[in-house]
C-alpha positions in Angstrom: -56.7 45.4 15.4 -53.7 43.2 15.2 -51.9 45.7 13.0 -52.6 48.4 15.6 -51.1 46.2 18.3 -48.0 45.5 16.3 -47.4 49.2 15.7 -47.9 49.8 19.5 -45.3 47.1 20.3 -42.9 48.5 17.8 -43.2 52.1 19.1 -42.7 50.8 22.7 -39.5 48.9 21.6 -38.2 52.0 19.8 -38.8 54.1 22.9 -37.0 51.6 25.1 -34.0 51.4 22.8 -33.8 55.2 22.6 -34.0 55.4 26.4 -31.2 52.8 26.8 -29.1 54.7 24.3 -29.6 58.0 26.0 -28.8 56.5 29.4 -25.7 54.9 28.1 -24.6 58.2 26.5 -25.3 60.1 29.7 -23.3 57.6 31.7 -20.4 57.9 29.2 -20.4 61.7 29.4 -20.6 61.5 33.2 -17.6 59.1 33.4 -15.6 61.2 31.0 -16.3 64.5 32.8 -15.5 63.2 36.2 -12.2 61.6 35.3 -9.0 63.0 36.9 -6.6 65.3 35.0 -3.4 63.2 34.9 -1.2 65.8 33.3 0.2 67.0 36.7 1.8 63.6 37.1 4.4 64.6 34.6 6.0 66.8 37.2 4.6 65.7 40.6 5.0 62.4 42.3 1.7 61.2 43.8 1.8 61.2 47.6 -1.2 58.8 48.0 -3.3 56.5 46.0 -6.9 55.2 46.0 -5.6 51.8 47.1 -3.6 53.3 50.0 -6.8 55.1 51.2 -8.8 51.9 50.8 -6.5 49.9 53.0 -6.5 52.7 55.6 -10.3 52.6 55.7 -10.3 48.8 55.9 -7.9 48.9 58.9 -9.9 51.6 60.6 -13.1 49.6 60.2 -11.5 46.5 61.6 -9.8 48.4 64.5 -6.3 47.5 63.2 -3.3 49.7 63.3 -1.9 49.8 59.7 1.8 50.5 59.0 2.6 52.6 56.0 6.0 52.1 54.4 6.5 54.1 51.2 9.7 55.7 49.9 9.8 57.2 46.4 12.8 56.3 44.2 13.6 57.5 40.8 13.4 55.3 37.7 17.2 55.2 37.3 17.6 54.0 40.9 15.5 50.9 40.3 17.4 47.7 39.5 17.2 46.9 35.7 16.6 43.3 36.8 13.5 44.4 38.7 12.2 46.4 35.7 12.7 43.3 33.5 11.1 41.0 35.9 8.0 43.1 36.3 7.6 43.5 32.6 7.8 39.7 32.1 5.3 39.1 34.9 2.8 41.8 34.2 3.0 43.3 30.7 5.6 42.0 28.2 4.4 44.4 25.4 4.2 47.5 27.6 6.5 49.4 25.3 4.3 48.7 22.3 0.7 49.2 23.3 -1.0 52.6 23.9 -2.4 51.7 27.3 -4.6 48.8 26.3 -3.4 45.5 24.9 -6.2 44.6 22.4 -4.7 41.2 21.6 -4.6 40.2 25.3 -8.2 41.4 25.7 -9.2 39.2 22.8 -7.4 36.2 24.2 -8.9 36.8 27.6 -12.4 37.0 26.3 -11.9 33.8 24.2 -10.4 31.9 27.2 -13.3 33.1 29.5 -15.9 32.0 26.9 -14.3 28.6 26.4 -14.0 27.9 30.2 -17.3 29.6 31.2 -15.6 31.7 33.8 -12.9 34.5 34.1 -9.6 32.6 34.2 -7.2 35.3 33.0 -6.8 39.0 33.1 -5.7 41.4 30.4 -4.9 44.6 32.3 -1.7 46.3 31.2 0.7 48.1 33.5 -1.0 51.4 32.5 -4.4 50.1 33.4 -3.2 48.7 36.7 -1.7 52.2 37.5 -5.1 53.8 36.7 -6.8 51.4 39.0 -4.3 51.8 41.8 -4.1 55.6 41.7 -7.7 56.5 41.2 -10.1 53.6 41.4 -10.7 50.4 43.3 -10.4 46.6 43.0 -14.1 46.4 42.1 -15.2 44.4 39.1 -18.0 47.0 38.3 -18.2 47.5 34.5 -18.4 51.3 35.0 -15.1 51.1 37.0 -13.5 49.2 34.1 -14.6 51.8 31.6 -13.1 54.5 33.7 -9.9 52.5 34.0 -9.6 52.2 30.2 -10.2 55.9 29.6 -7.7 56.9 32.3 -5.1 54.5 30.8 -5.5 56.2 27.5 -5.1 59.6 29.1 -1.9 58.4 30.8 -0.4 57.3 27.5 -1.4 60.6 25.9 0.0 62.8 28.6 3.1 60.9 30.0 6.2 59.2 28.6 6.3 55.4 29.0 9.2 55.6 31.4 7.2 58.0 33.6 4.2 55.7 33.7 6.5 52.7 34.6 8.3 54.7 37.3 5.0 55.8 39.0 3.7 52.2 38.8 6.8 50.7 40.4 6.6 53.3 43.2 2.9 53.0 44.2 1.8 49.4 43.7 1.1 47.3 46.8 3.8 44.9 47.8 2.5 43.6 51.1 0.5 44.7 54.1 1.2 48.4 54.3 4.2 48.2 51.9 4.0 50.4 48.9 6.4 50.7 46.0 9.7 48.9 45.1 12.0 50.7 47.5 9.8 49.8 50.5 9.5 46.3 49.3 13.3 45.9 48.7 14.1 47.3 52.1 11.4 45.3 53.9 12.1 41.9 52.4 15.8 42.0 51.6 17.3 44.9 53.6 18.5 46.4 50.3 17.8 49.5 48.2 15.8 49.0 45.0 19.0 49.7 43.0 20.8 46.7 44.6 18.2 44.0 43.8 19.7 41.0 41.9 17.8 38.9 39.4 16.5 36.3 41.9 15.2 38.9 44.3 13.7 40.9 41.5 11.9 37.7 40.2 10.4 37.0 43.6 9.1 40.6 44.0 7.6 40.5 40.5 6.1 37.1 41.1 4.3 38.4 44.2 2.5 41.3 42.5 -0.3 39.0 41.5 -1.3 38.6 45.2 1.0 40.9 47.3 -0.8 40.5 50.6 -0.7 36.7 50.5 2.8 36.2 49.0 5.8 37.1 51.0 9.0 37.3 49.0 11.1 36.8 52.2 9.3 33.5 52.9 8.3 32.3 49.4 5.7 29.5 49.0 6.0 26.8 46.4 3.8 28.8 44.0 5.9 31.9 44.3 9.1 29.9 43.8 7.6 28.4 40.6 6.7 31.9 39.4 10.3 33.1 40.2 11.8 30.4 38.1 9.5 31.1 35.2 10.2 34.8 35.3 14.0 34.2 35.6 13.8 32.0 32.5 12.1 34.7 30.5 14.0 37.8 31.6 16.5 37.3 28.8 13.8 37.7 26.2 13.6 41.4 26.7 16.3 44.1 26.4 17.0 46.1 29.6 15.2 49.5 29.9 17.5 52.4 28.9 18.2 55.1 31.5 15.4 57.6 30.7 15.7 61.4 30.4 12.0 61.9 31.3 11.4 60.9 34.9 10.5 62.9 38.0 13.3 63.6 40.3 13.1 61.8 43.7 14.4 63.2 47.0 17.6 61.2 46.3 20.0 62.1 43.5 19.4 60.0 40.3 22.0 57.5 39.4 22.1 55.4 36.3 22.7 51.6 36.0 24.2 50.5 32.8 25.3 47.0 33.6 24.0 44.4 31.1 21.7 41.7 32.4 22.6 38.1 32.7 19.9 35.5 33.5 20.9 33.6 36.6 19.6 30.0 36.5 18.6 28.5 39.8 20.7 25.5 40.7 18.8 22.4 41.9 17.4 22.9 45.4 19.1 26.2 45.9 17.0 28.8 47.7 17.1 32.4 46.3 19.9 34.4 47.7 18.9 36.3 50.8 15.7 34.3 51.2 15.1 31.5 53.6 12.2 29.1 52.6 9.8 28.3 55.4 9.5 24.7 56.7 6.2 24.2 54.9 7.5 25.0 51.5 8.6 22.6 48.8 12.2 22.9 47.7 12.6 24.5 44.3 14.1 21.4 42.8 10.9 19.4 43.7 8.6 21.8 42.0 8.0 21.1 38.3 8.2 24.2 36.1 4.9 24.8 34.2 5.3 26.1 30.7 3.7 29.4 31.4 2.9 31.7 34.3 -0.6 31.1 35.8 -3.2 32.7 33.6 -1.0 32.8 30.5 -1.4 30.7 27.3 2.0 31.4 25.8 5.3 32.9 26.7 5.5 36.7 26.2 6.9 38.0 23.0 10.4 39.4 23.2 10.3 43.2 22.5 13.0 45.8 22.4 12.8 48.9 24.5 12.5 52.2 22.6 14.8 55.1 23.2 13.2 57.6 25.7 11.9 60.9 24.6 14.0 63.8 25.9 12.3 66.3 28.1 12.6 68.5 31.2 13.3 66.8 34.6 10.3 67.4 36.8 10.5 67.8 40.6 9.0 66.0 43.5 6.4 67.7 45.8 7.8 69.3 48.9 7.6 67.2 52.1 
């Protein structure tokens, strides 16, 4: 009798495991088949993103009028200082990984396990682009799986320079402000090509929470991040002018000036920026050893030479 019951329990357990496996396989197939085809991004600049549409829905729901500031600018017309600053702040090994930084994921899992809560992220620039273009800020595991697969598709279909160019042109940089050109014009009254190191570090430091951090009126936290980013920008070589980027409505122009790290003098506010009355002067803010959420300074990595290819065109207005 007992043996019969044991066999019954075993058969039930096997059926449950098979059903779970089948459901997981079906979910994986569904996710894969419903993913976007990213190959068109090699020749066409995206006109909208999932995040832009999300913010529009939120504004409509709340009865708010939402401004939309977005101007595409080619990779070569983005300040090398800005490119450096964003890599330092968001993904210091962007030129090495294939969409997913396995080492950062391992360290993130370890830190989360030790602290008992999620205290650091591990998303690469490629993963962030996947989330911004096609997904949402949701923490749903299925959404994360889609993000990882799309990131791998990006890396397989697009040159690194193109991925970076799209990212810099579509990420959120404030309420209704999308991309580096809109951010540079809004906060500093300058084109993206004219941003200096200090302005670039402020913009890069604000990416972590763009709707709460205003580079034109930096908080003490943003000023700390700016100083840390400035100190690390010399650890990476400047991005080379790429041959594989989509053409913007403006003619492309290269920038070949070498980068010099500009140290902040004591108490000096970033050029073109007026601190608010509530902010702590930069000289009174101690510099932490790492950016929030990091355990060690990013490793210095050289930039690879870009792969030659045809110059794609922007979509018609």
